[in-house]
The first five atom37 places (N, CA, C, CB, O) and aatype in JSON, in Angstrom:
{
  "aatype": [20, 20, 20, 20, 20, 20, 20, 20, 20, 20, 20, 20, 20, 20, 20, 20, 20, 20, 20, 20, 20, 20, 20, 20, 20, 20, 20, 20, 20, 20, 20, 20, 20, 20, 20, 20, 20, 20, 20, 20, 20, 20, 20, 20, 20, 20, 20, 20, 20, 20, 20, 20, 20, 20, 20, 20, 20, 20, 20, 20, 20, 20, 20, 20, 20, 20, 20, 20, 20, 20, 20, 20, 20, 20, 20, 20, 20, 20, 20, 20, 20, 20, 20, 20, 20, 20, 20, 20, 20, 20, 20, 20, 20, 20, 20, 20, 20, 20, 20, 20, 20, 20, 20, 20, 20, 20, 20, 20, 20, 20, 20, 20, 20, 20, 20, 20, 20, 20, 20, 20],
  "atom_mask": [
    [1, 1, 1, 1, 1],
    [1, 1, 1, 1, 1],
    [1, 1, 1, 1, 1],
    [1, 1, 1, 1, 1],
    [1, 1, 1, 1, 1],
    [1, 1, 1, 1, 1],
    [1, 1, 1, 1, 1],
    [1, 1, 1, 1, 1],
    [1, 1, 1, 1, 1],
    [1, 1, 1, 1, 1],
    [1, 1, 1, 1, 1],
    [1, 1, 1, 1, 1],
    [1, 1, 1, 1, 1],
    [1, 1, 1, 1, 1],
    [1, 1, 1, 1, 1],
    [1, 1, 1, 1, 1],
    [1, 1, 1, 1, 1],
    [1, 1, 1, 1, 1],
    [1, 1, 1, 1, 1],
    [1, 1, 1, 1, 1],
    [1, 1, 1, 1, 1],
    [1, 1, 1, 1, 1],
    [1, 1, 1, 1, 1],
    [1, 1, 1, 1, 1],
    [1, 1, 1, 1, 1],
    [1, 1, 1, 1, 1],
    [1, 1, 1, 1, 1],
    [1, 1, 1, 1, 1],
    [1, 1, 1, 1, 1],
    [1, 1, 1, 1, 1],
    [1, 1, 1, 1, 1],
    [1, 1, 1, 1, 1],
    [1, 1, 1, 1, 1],
    [1, 1, 1, 1, 1],
    [1, 1, 1, 1, 1],
    [1, 1, 1, 1, 1],
    [1, 1, 1, 1, 1],
    [1, 1, 1, 1, 1],
    [1, 1, 1, 1, 1],
    [1, 1, 1, 1, 1],
    [1, 1, 1, 1, 1],
    [1, 1, 1, 1, 1],
    [1, 1, 1, 1, 1],
    [1, 1, 1, 1, 1],
    [1, 1, 1, 1, 1],
    [1, 1, 1, 1, 1],
    [1, 1, 1, 1, 1],
    [1, 1, 1, 1, 1],
    [1, 1, 1, 1, 1],
    [1, 1, 1, 1, 1],
    [1, 1, 1, 1, 1],
    [1, 1, 1, 1, 1],
    [1, 1, 1, 1, 1],
    [1, 1, 1, 1, 1],
    [1, 1, 1, 1, 1],
    [1, 1, 1, 1, 1],
    [1, 1, 1, 1, 1],
    [1, 1, 1, 1, 1],
    [1, 1, 1, 1, 1],
    [1, 1, 1, 1, 1],
    [1, 1, 1, 1, 1],
    [1, 1, 1, 1, 1],
    [1, 1, 1, 1, 1],
    [1, 1, 1, 1, 1],
    [1, 1, 1, 1, 1],
    [1, 1, 1, 1, 1],
    [1, 1, 1, 1, 1],
    [1, 1, 1, 1, 1],
    [1, 1, 1, 1, 1],
    [1, 1, 1, 1, 1],
    [1, 1, 1, 1, 1],
    [1, 1, 1, 1, 1],
    [1, 1, 1, 1, 1],
    [1, 1, 1, 1, 1],
    [1, 1, 1, 1, 1],
    [1, 1, 1, 1, 1],
    [1, 1, 1, 1, 1],
    [1, 1, 1, 1, 1],
    [1, 1, 1, 1, 1],
    [1, 1, 1, 1, 1],
    [1, 1, 1, 1, 1],
    [1, 1, 1, 1, 1],
    [1, 1, 1, 1, 1],
    [1, 1, 1, 1, 1],
    [1, 1, 1, 1, 1],
    [1, 1, 1, 1, 1],
    [1, 1, 1, 1, 1],
    [1, 1, 1, 1, 1],
    [1, 1, 1, 1, 1],
    [1, 1, 1, 1, 1],
    [1, 1, 1, 1, 1],
    [1, 1, 1, 1, 1],
    [1, 1, 1, 1, 1],
    [1, 1, 1, 1, 1],
    [1, 1, 1, 1, 1],
    [1, 1, 1, 1, 1],
    [1, 1, 1, 1, 1],
    [1, 1, 1, 1, 1],
    [1, 1, 1, 1, 1],
    [1, 1, 1, 1, 1],
    [1, 1, 1, 1, 1],
    [1, 1, 1, 1, 1],
    [1, 1, 1, 1, 1],
    [1, 1, 1, 1, 1],
    [1, 1, 1, 1, 1],
    [1, 1, 1, 1, 1],
    [1, 1, 1, 1, 1],
    [1, 1, 1, 1, 1],
    [1, 1, 1, 1, 1],
    [1, 1, 1, 1, 1],
    [1, 1, 1, 1, 1],
    [1, 1, 1, 1, 1],
    [1, 1, 1, 1, 1],
    [1, 1, 1, 1, 1],
    [1, 1, 1, 1, 1],
    [1, 1, 1, 1, 1],
    [1, 1, 1, 1, 1],
    [1, 1, 1, 1, 1],
    [1, 1, 1, 1, 1],
    [1, 1, 1, 1, 1]
  ],
  "atom_positions": [
    [[112.08, 107.05, 111.27], [112.18, 105.6, 111.22], [111.61, 105.03, 112.5], [113.64, 105.14, 111.03], [112.03, 105.4, 113.59]],
    [[110.68, 104.15, 112.36], [110.14, 103.47, 113.53], [111.06, 102.31, 113.9], [108.69, 102.97, 113.28], [111.77, 101.79, 113.05]],
    [[111.03, 101.92, 115.16], [111.91, 100.84, 115.62], [111.12, 99.68, 116.2], [112.88, 101.37, 116.65], [111.44, 99.24, 117.3]],
    [[110.1, 99.17, 115.51], [109.34, 98.06, 116.09], [110.18, 96.8, 116.18], [108.09, 97.79, 115.27], [111.01, 96.54, 115.3]],
    [[109.98, 96.03, 117.22], [110.7, 94.77, 117.38], [109.74, 93.61, 117.55], [111.66, 94.84, 118.57], [110.15, 92.52, 117.96]],
    [[108.46, 93.8, 117.24], [107.51, 92.7, 117.32], [107.81, 91.73, 116.2], [106.05, 93.21, 117.24], [107.8, 92.1, 115.03]],
    [[108.08, 90.48, 116.55], [108.42, 89.46, 115.57], [107.4, 88.34, 115.67], [109.88, 88.93, 115.77], [107.19, 87.79, 116.75]],
    [[106.76, 87.99, 114.55], [105.71, 86.98, 114.58], [106.01, 85.79, 113.68], [104.4, 87.6, 114.18], [105.11, 85.02, 113.37]],
    [[107.25, 85.63, 113.26], [107.64, 84.51, 112.41], [107.7, 83.24, 113.25], [109.01, 84.79, 111.73], [108.05, 83.29, 114.43]],
    [[107.37, 82.11, 112.65], [107.51, 80.82, 113.32], [107.88, 79.77, 112.29], [106.22, 80.42, 114.07], [107.33, 79.74, 111.19]],
    [[108.8, 78.92, 112.65], [109.21, 77.85, 111.74], [108.38, 76.6, 111.98], [110.69, 77.54, 111.92], [107.4, 76.62, 112.71]],
    [[108.79, 75.52, 111.34], [108.06, 74.25, 111.44], [108.22, 73.61, 112.81], [108.53, 73.29, 110.36], [107.37, 72.82, 113.23]],
    [[109.3, 73.95, 113.51], [109.5, 73.38, 114.84], [109.89, 74.48, 115.81], [110.57, 72.26, 114.82], [110.24, 75.58, 115.39]],
    [[109.84, 74.18, 117.09], [110.15, 75.2, 118.1], [111.6, 75.65, 118.03], [109.84, 74.68, 119.48], [111.92, 76.72, 118.55]],
    [[112.48, 74.87, 117.42], [113.88, 75.27, 117.32], [114.08, 76.34, 116.26], [114.76, 74.07, 117.02], [115.14, 76.97, 116.21]],
    [[113.08, 76.55, 115.4], [113.21, 77.55, 114.35], [112.4, 78.81, 114.62], [112.78, 76.96, 113.04], [112.14, 79.58, 113.69]],
    [[111.99, 79.04, 115.85], [111.24, 80.24, 116.15], [112.12, 81.47, 116.02], [110.64, 80.16, 117.55], [113.24, 81.51, 116.53]],
    [[111.61, 82.47, 115.33], [112.33, 83.73, 115.19], [112.0, 84.59, 116.4], [111.95, 84.46, 113.85], [110.84, 84.87, 116.68]],
    [[113.03, 85.01, 117.12], [112.83, 85.86, 118.29], [113.41, 87.26, 118.1], [113.45, 85.21, 119.51], [113.13, 88.16, 118.88]],
    [[114.21, 87.43, 117.05], [114.81, 88.74, 116.8], [115.03, 88.9, 115.31], [116.16, 88.9, 117.58], [115.35, 87.95, 114.61]],
    [[114.84, 90.12, 114.85], [115.08, 90.42, 113.44], [115.94, 91.67, 113.33], [113.75, 90.61, 112.69], [115.91, 92.54, 114.19]],
    [[116.69, 91.74, 112.25], [117.46, 92.94, 111.92], [117.16, 93.29, 110.47], [118.99, 92.73, 112.15], [116.99, 92.4, 109.63]],
    [[117.1, 94.57, 110.17], [117.04, 95.05, 108.79], [118.34, 95.81, 108.58], [115.75, 95.98, 108.51], [118.52, 96.91, 109.09]],
    [[119.25, 95.18, 107.83], [120.61, 95.7, 107.7], [120.82, 96.45, 106.4], [121.61, 94.56, 107.79], [120.32, 96.06, 105.34]],
    [[121.59, 97.55, 106.5], [122.02, 98.26, 105.3], [123.24, 97.53, 104.74], [122.34, 99.77, 105.6], [123.7, 96.57, 105.36]],
    [[123.79, 97.95, 103.59], [124.92, 97.23, 103.01], [126.15, 97.14, 103.92], [125.32, 97.9, 101.73], [126.98, 96.24, 103.75]],
    [[126.29, 98.06, 104.88], [127.43, 98.03, 105.8], [127.16, 97.14, 107.0], [127.76, 99.44, 106.27], [128.03, 96.97, 107.86]],
    [[125.94, 96.55, 107.09], [125.6, 95.68, 108.21], [124.97, 96.39, 109.38], [126.81, 94.97, 108.67], [124.72, 95.76, 110.41]],
    [[124.69, 97.69, 109.26], [124.05, 98.45, 110.34], [122.57, 98.09, 110.4], [124.24, 99.98, 110.13], [121.88, 98.09, 109.37]],
    [[122.07, 97.79, 111.59], [120.67, 97.42, 111.79], [119.83, 98.68, 111.94], [120.51, 96.5, 113.03], [120.0, 99.44, 112.89]],
    [[118.91, 98.9, 111.0], [118.05, 100.07, 111.06], [117.12, 100.06, 112.27], [117.22, 100.17, 109.79], [116.78, 101.12, 112.79]],
    [[116.72, 98.88, 112.72], [115.77, 98.79, 113.82], [116.37, 99.24, 115.15], [115.27, 97.38, 113.95], [115.64, 99.73, 116.01]],
    [[117.66, 99.09, 115.32], [118.29, 99.5, 116.58], [119.05, 100.81, 116.45], [119.22, 98.43, 117.07], [119.24, 101.51, 117.45]],
    [[119.5, 101.15, 115.25], [120.29, 102.37, 115.07], [119.43, 103.62, 114.93], [121.17, 102.23, 113.86], [119.89, 104.72, 115.23]],
    [[118.18, 103.45, 114.47], [117.34, 104.61, 114.21], [117.65, 105.29, 112.89], [117.48, 105.59, 115.33], [117.06, 106.33, 112.58]],
    [[118.57, 104.72, 112.11], [118.91, 105.29, 110.81], [117.69, 105.2, 109.88], [120.13, 104.57, 110.18], [116.9, 104.26, 109.97]],
    [[117.57, 106.17, 109.0], [116.45, 106.19, 108.06], [116.82, 105.43, 106.79], [116.06, 107.63, 107.72], [117.94, 105.58, 106.29]],
    [[115.9, 104.63, 106.25], [116.16, 103.95, 104.98], [116.34, 104.99, 103.87], [115.01, 102.98, 104.62], [115.7, 106.03, 103.87]],
    [[117.21, 104.69, 102.93], [117.51, 105.59, 101.82], [117.02, 104.99, 100.51], [119.01, 105.89, 101.75], [117.15, 103.78, 100.29]],
    [[116.47, 105.83, 99.65], [116.03, 105.39, 98.33], [117.24, 104.88, 97.55], [115.33, 106.55, 97.55], [118.3, 105.51, 97.56]],
    [[117.08, 103.74, 96.89], [118.14, 103.18, 96.06], [119.14, 102.32, 96.79], [118.86, 104.27, 95.4], [120.02, 101.74, 96.16]],
    [[119.03, 102.21, 98.11], [119.93, 101.38, 98.91], [119.21, 100.06, 99.2], [120.35, 102.1, 100.25], [118.04, 100.05, 99.57]],
    [[119.91, 98.94, 99.04], [119.31, 97.63, 99.27], [119.49, 97.2, 100.73], [119.93, 96.57, 98.33], [120.61, 97.2, 101.25]],
    [[118.38, 96.84, 101.37], [118.37, 96.4, 102.76], [118.07, 94.91, 102.81], [117.33, 97.2, 103.59], [117.33, 94.38, 101.99]],
    [[118.66, 94.23, 103.79], [118.53, 92.78, 103.94], [117.98, 92.46, 105.32], [119.89, 92.07, 103.71], [118.45, 93.01, 106.32]],
    [[116.98, 91.58, 105.38], [116.47, 91.14, 106.67], [117.28, 89.93, 107.13], [114.95, 90.8, 106.59], [117.62, 89.05, 106.34]],
    [[117.57, 89.89, 108.42], [118.22, 88.76, 109.07], [117.33, 88.34, 110.23], [119.68, 89.12, 109.57], [116.89, 89.17, 111.02]],
    [[117.07, 87.04, 110.34], [116.19, 86.5, 111.37], [116.99, 85.58, 112.28], [115.0, 85.73, 110.73], [117.78, 84.76, 111.81]],
    [[116.79, 85.73, 113.6], [117.59, 85.0, 114.58], [116.69, 84.22, 115.54], [118.49, 85.96, 115.36], [115.59, 84.66, 115.88]],
    [[117.19, 83.05, 115.99], [116.46, 82.25, 116.98], [116.91, 82.64, 118.39], [116.67, 80.73, 116.73], [117.7, 83.57, 118.56]],
    [[116.4, 81.93, 119.38], [116.69, 82.25, 120.78], [118.17, 82.1, 121.12], [115.88, 81.36, 121.68], [118.65, 82.72, 122.07]],
    [[118.91, 81.28, 120.36], [120.34, 81.1, 120.58], [121.17, 82.11, 119.79], [120.77, 79.67, 120.21], [122.39, 82.0, 119.72]],
    [[120.49, 83.1, 119.18], [121.13, 84.14, 118.37], [121.78, 83.58, 117.11], [122.16, 84.88, 119.2], [122.77, 84.13, 116.62]],
    [[121.22, 82.49, 116.59], [121.69, 81.88, 115.35], [120.87, 82.44, 114.2], [121.59, 80.31, 115.4], [119.64, 82.52, 114.28]],
    [[121.55, 82.83, 113.12], [120.86, 83.34, 111.93], [120.11, 82.19, 111.26], [121.88, 84.0, 110.94], [120.73, 81.26, 110.74]],
    [[118.79, 82.27, 111.27], [117.95, 81.22, 110.67], [117.16, 81.76, 109.47], [116.99, 80.64, 111.72], [116.14, 81.2, 109.09]],
    [[117.64, 82.84, 108.89], [116.93, 83.48, 107.78], [116.59, 82.48, 106.68], [117.76, 84.61, 107.2], [115.46, 82.47, 106.19]],
    [[117.54, 81.66, 106.3], [117.34, 80.73, 105.18], [116.27, 79.69, 105.46], [118.64, 80.04, 104.85], [115.76, 79.06, 104.53]],
    [[115.9, 79.5, 106.74], [114.86, 78.51, 107.06], [113.45, 79.06, 106.85], [115.02, 78.05, 108.5], [112.48, 78.31, 106.88]],
    [[113.34, 80.36, 106.62], [112.05, 80.98, 106.32], [112.02, 81.2, 104.81], [111.84, 82.35, 107.11], [112.85, 81.93, 104.28]],
    [[111.08, 80.58, 104.1], [111.05, 80.72, 102.64], [110.94, 82.18, 102.21], [109.88, 79.91, 102.06], [110.09, 82.92, 102.7]],
    [[111.79, 82.59, 101.28], [111.82, 83.98, 100.82], [110.45, 84.49, 100.36], [112.81, 84.11, 99.69], [110.13, 85.64, 100.65]],
    [[109.64, 83.69, 99.66], [108.33, 84.2, 99.24], [107.38, 84.53, 100.39], [107.67, 83.19, 98.34], [106.36, 85.19, 100.19]],
    [[107.71, 84.08, 101.6], [106.87, 84.36, 102.77], [107.31, 85.6, 103.53], [106.87, 83.17, 103.7], [106.7, 85.97, 104.53]],
    [[108.37, 86.25, 103.07], [108.88, 87.45, 103.72], [108.37, 88.66, 102.94], [110.45, 87.44, 103.79], [108.76, 88.89, 101.8]],
    [[107.49, 89.44, 103.59], [106.85, 90.59, 102.94], [107.42, 91.89, 103.52], [105.32, 90.55, 103.12], [107.46, 92.06, 104.73]],
    [[107.85, 92.79, 102.64], [108.36, 94.1, 103.05], [107.22, 95.1, 103.07], [109.49, 94.57, 102.11], [106.39, 95.14, 102.16]],
    [[107.19, 95.93, 104.12], [106.14, 96.93, 104.28], [106.75, 98.27, 104.66], [105.13, 96.48, 105.34], [107.82, 98.35, 105.24]],
    [[106.02, 99.34, 104.3], [106.35, 100.69, 104.75], [105.45, 100.98, 105.93], [106.17, 101.76, 103.59], [104.27, 100.64, 105.92]],
    [[106.01, 101.62, 106.97], [105.25, 101.77, 108.19], [105.62, 103.06, 108.92], [105.47, 100.57, 109.11], [106.77, 103.49, 108.91]],
    [[104.61, 103.65, 109.54], [104.83, 104.79, 110.42], [104.65, 106.13, 109.75], [106.19, 104.72, 110.98], [104.32, 106.22, 108.57]],
    [[104.87, 107.19, 110.53], [104.73, 108.55, 109.99], [105.89, 108.87, 109.05], [104.66, 109.58, 111.13], [107.01, 108.41, 109.25]],
    [[105.59, 109.67, 108.04], [106.61, 110.05, 107.08], [107.51, 111.12, 107.67], [105.97, 110.55, 105.77], [107.03, 112.05, 108.32]],
    [[108.82, 110.99, 107.43], [109.79, 111.96, 107.94], [110.42, 112.78, 106.83], [110.87, 111.25, 108.73], [111.38, 113.51, 107.06]],
    [[109.89, 112.66, 105.61], [110.49, 113.35, 104.46], [109.6, 114.47, 103.93], [110.77, 112.35, 103.34], [109.65, 114.8, 102.75]],
    [[108.78, 115.06, 104.79], [107.99, 116.2, 104.39], [106.62, 115.89, 103.81], [108.73, 116.97, 103.41], [105.95, 116.78, 103.3]],
    [[106.2, 114.66, 103.89], [104.89, 114.24, 103.38], [104.02, 113.95, 104.61], [105.0, 112.97, 102.42], [104.37, 113.08, 105.41]],
    [[102.93, 114.65, 104.76], [102.1, 114.52, 105.96], [101.2, 113.28, 105.87], [101.25, 115.78, 106.16], [99.98, 113.4, 105.76]],
    [[101.82, 112.1, 105.92], [101.11, 110.84, 105.77], [101.69, 109.82, 106.75], [101.2, 110.31, 104.3], [102.89, 109.81, 107.0]],
    [[100.83, 108.98, 107.3], [101.26, 107.85, 108.12], [100.77, 106.58, 107.45], [100.73, 107.96, 109.6], [99.59, 106.47, 107.11]],
    [[101.65, 105.62, 107.26], [101.27, 104.33, 106.68], [101.29, 103.28, 107.78], [102.22, 103.93, 105.52], [102.12, 103.32, 108.68]],
    [[100.36, 102.34, 107.68], [100.26, 101.26, 108.66], [100.46, 99.93, 107.92], [98.89, 101.29, 109.41], [99.51, 99.4, 107.35]],
    [[101.67, 99.41, 107.95], [101.99, 98.13, 107.31], [101.58, 98.11, 105.84], [101.28, 96.99, 108.05], [100.92, 97.18, 105.39]],
    [[101.98, 99.13, 105.1], [101.66, 99.24, 103.68], [102.52, 98.27, 102.87], [101.86, 100.69, 103.18], [103.74, 98.38, 102.85]],
    [[101.87, 97.32, 102.2], [102.56, 96.29, 101.42], [103.31, 96.93, 100.25], [101.55, 95.23, 100.9], [102.72, 97.66, 99.46]],
    [[104.6, 96.65, 100.14], [105.41, 97.18, 99.03], [105.32, 96.31, 97.79], [106.87, 97.3, 99.46], [105.83, 96.68, 96.73]],
    [[104.67, 95.15, 97.91], [104.57, 94.15, 96.85], [105.91, 93.48, 96.57], [104.04, 94.78, 95.57], [106.11, 92.89, 95.51]],
    [[106.83, 93.58, 97.53], [108.15, 92.94, 97.4], [108.22, 91.81, 98.42], [109.31, 93.98, 97.62], [107.92, 92.0, 99.59]],
    [[108.63, 90.62, 97.95], [108.83, 89.46, 98.81], [110.3, 89.05, 98.72], [107.89, 88.27, 98.4], [110.95, 89.26, 97.7]],
    [[110.82, 88.48, 99.79], [112.2, 88.01, 99.78], [113.0, 88.61, 100.91], [112.86, 88.32, 98.46], [112.46, 89.31, 101.77]],
    [[114.29, 88.34, 100.9], [115.16, 88.78, 101.98], [115.69, 90.19, 101.79], [116.32, 87.83, 102.11], [116.29, 90.76, 102.71]],
    [[115.48, 90.78, 100.61], [116.02, 92.12, 100.35], [114.96, 93.05, 99.78], [117.21, 92.03, 99.39], [114.03, 92.62, 99.09]],
    [[115.13, 94.34, 100.08], [114.24, 95.38, 99.57], [115.05, 96.64, 99.32], [113.07, 95.66, 100.56], [115.92, 97.01, 100.11]],
    [[114.76, 97.3, 98.2], [115.38, 98.57, 97.86], [114.27, 99.62, 97.76], [116.19, 98.47, 96.53], [113.46, 99.55, 96.85]],
    [[114.23, 100.6, 98.69], [113.23, 101.66, 98.57], [113.34, 102.36, 97.21], [113.4, 102.69, 99.71], [114.43, 102.67, 96.73]],
    [[112.18, 102.59, 96.61], [112.12, 103.09, 95.24], [111.88, 104.59, 95.19], [111.03, 102.37, 94.47], [111.48, 105.22, 96.17]],
    [[112.13, 105.15, 94.02], [111.84, 106.56, 93.79], [110.33, 106.77, 93.81], [112.44, 107.04, 92.43], [109.57, 105.8, 93.73]],
    [[109.91, 108.0, 93.92], [108.47, 108.31, 93.97], [107.74, 107.71, 92.78], [108.25, 109.82, 94.01], [106.66, 107.14, 92.94]],
    [[108.3, 107.85, 91.59], [107.65, 107.38, 90.37], [107.48, 105.86, 90.34], [108.44, 107.82, 89.15], [106.57, 105.35, 89.69]],
    [[108.35, 105.13, 91.03], [108.31, 103.66, 90.99], [107.7, 103.02, 92.23], [109.7, 103.14, 90.81], [107.61, 101.8, 92.31]],
    [[107.28, 103.83, 93.19], [106.73, 103.31, 94.44], [105.32, 102.76, 94.24], [106.72, 104.4, 95.5], [104.58, 103.21, 93.37]],
    [[104.96, 101.79, 95.08], [103.59, 101.27, 95.09], [102.84, 101.74, 96.33], [103.6, 99.72, 95.03], [101.76, 101.23, 96.63]],
    [[103.4, 102.71, 97.06], [102.78, 103.15, 98.32], [101.48, 103.92, 98.11], [103.75, 104.02, 99.09], [100.63, 103.95, 99.0]],
    [[101.32, 104.53, 96.94], [100.11, 105.29, 96.67], [100.09, 106.69, 97.27], [98.94, 104.54, 97.17], [99.06, 107.35, 97.25]],
    [[101.22, 107.14, 97.8], [101.3, 108.49, 98.35], [102.35, 109.29, 97.59], [101.63, 108.45, 99.88], [103.28, 108.7, 97.03]],
    [[102.21, 110.63, 97.55], [103.12, 111.46, 96.74], [104.6, 111.31, 97.07], [102.74, 112.88, 96.89], [105.44, 111.45, 96.19]],
    [[104.92, 111.01, 98.34], [106.33, 110.91, 98.72], [106.91, 109.52, 98.47], [106.49, 111.27, 100.19], [108.06, 109.26, 98.82]],
    [[106.15, 108.62, 97.86], [106.66, 107.29, 97.5], [107.11, 106.5, 98.71], [107.8, 107.43, 96.54], [106.41, 106.46, 99.73]],
    [[108.27, 105.85, 98.6], [108.82, 105.02, 99.68], [109.63, 105.86, 100.67], [109.7, 103.91, 99.11], [109.96, 105.39, 101.76]],
    [[109.94, 107.1, 100.3], [110.82, 107.94, 101.11], [110.19, 108.32, 102.45], [111.19, 109.19, 100.35], [109.0, 108.64, 102.52]],
    [[110.99, 108.29, 103.49], [110.59, 108.83, 104.78], [109.81, 107.9, 105.69], [109.8, 110.01, 104.56], [109.46, 108.29, 106.81]],
    [[109.54, 106.68, 105.26], [108.8, 105.73, 106.09], [109.76, 104.71, 106.69], [107.71, 105.02, 105.27], [110.86, 104.49, 106.16]],
    [[109.36, 104.09, 107.78], [110.12, 102.99, 108.35], [109.89, 101.73, 107.53], [109.73, 102.76, 109.81], [108.89, 101.6, 106.84]],
    [[110.84, 100.8, 107.61], [110.7, 99.51, 106.95], [110.26, 98.48, 107.98], [112.03, 99.08, 106.27], [110.65, 98.52, 109.14]],
    [[109.44, 97.56, 107.51], [108.92, 96.5, 108.37], [108.9, 95.22, 107.54], [107.49, 96.85, 108.93], [108.66, 95.26, 106.33]],
    [[109.15, 94.09, 108.18], [109.1, 92.8, 107.51], [108.07, 91.94, 108.23], [110.51, 92.1, 107.48], [108.07, 91.87, 109.46]],
    [[107.21, 91.28, 107.46], [106.15, 90.45, 108.02], [106.16, 89.09, 107.34], [104.77, 91.13, 107.85], [106.5, 88.98, 106.16]],
    [[105.8, 88.06, 108.09], [105.65, 86.72, 107.52], [104.26, 86.6, 106.93], [105.89, 85.61, 108.6], [103.27, 86.92, 107.59]],
    [[104.17, 86.16, 105.68], [102.88, 85.9, 105.04], [102.86, 84.45, 104.58], [102.63, 86.88, 103.83], [103.79, 84.0, 103.9]],
    [[101.83, 83.7, 104.95], [101.76, 82.29, 104.55], [101.55, 82.12, 103.06], [100.66, 81.58, 105.31], [101.47, 80.99, 102.57]]
  ]
}
């Protein structure tokens, strides 16, 4: 699991700038800081915070939140993905089985880090 913290989201005004993001598992654990690996079939939620540490997720339109697979694979597949679009938009993403993945690699969504990007 990669732990990137580069955040490039911006709201309509300077008070809505995203300065921190978390990708949380159902228990609220942040994958970006814990180093935990995403699991197939588990739903993850992105949370976006401003400089005052206020959750401003709802101020970013869900269709502009793009989920990506990123980094070297840790599940036995000798592949590295660089911001591979999962074709999922919104605040939540569930890594899929190999047969249902859009990654185009034999190991599917398994073993890659999760990344969230703003798309206009």
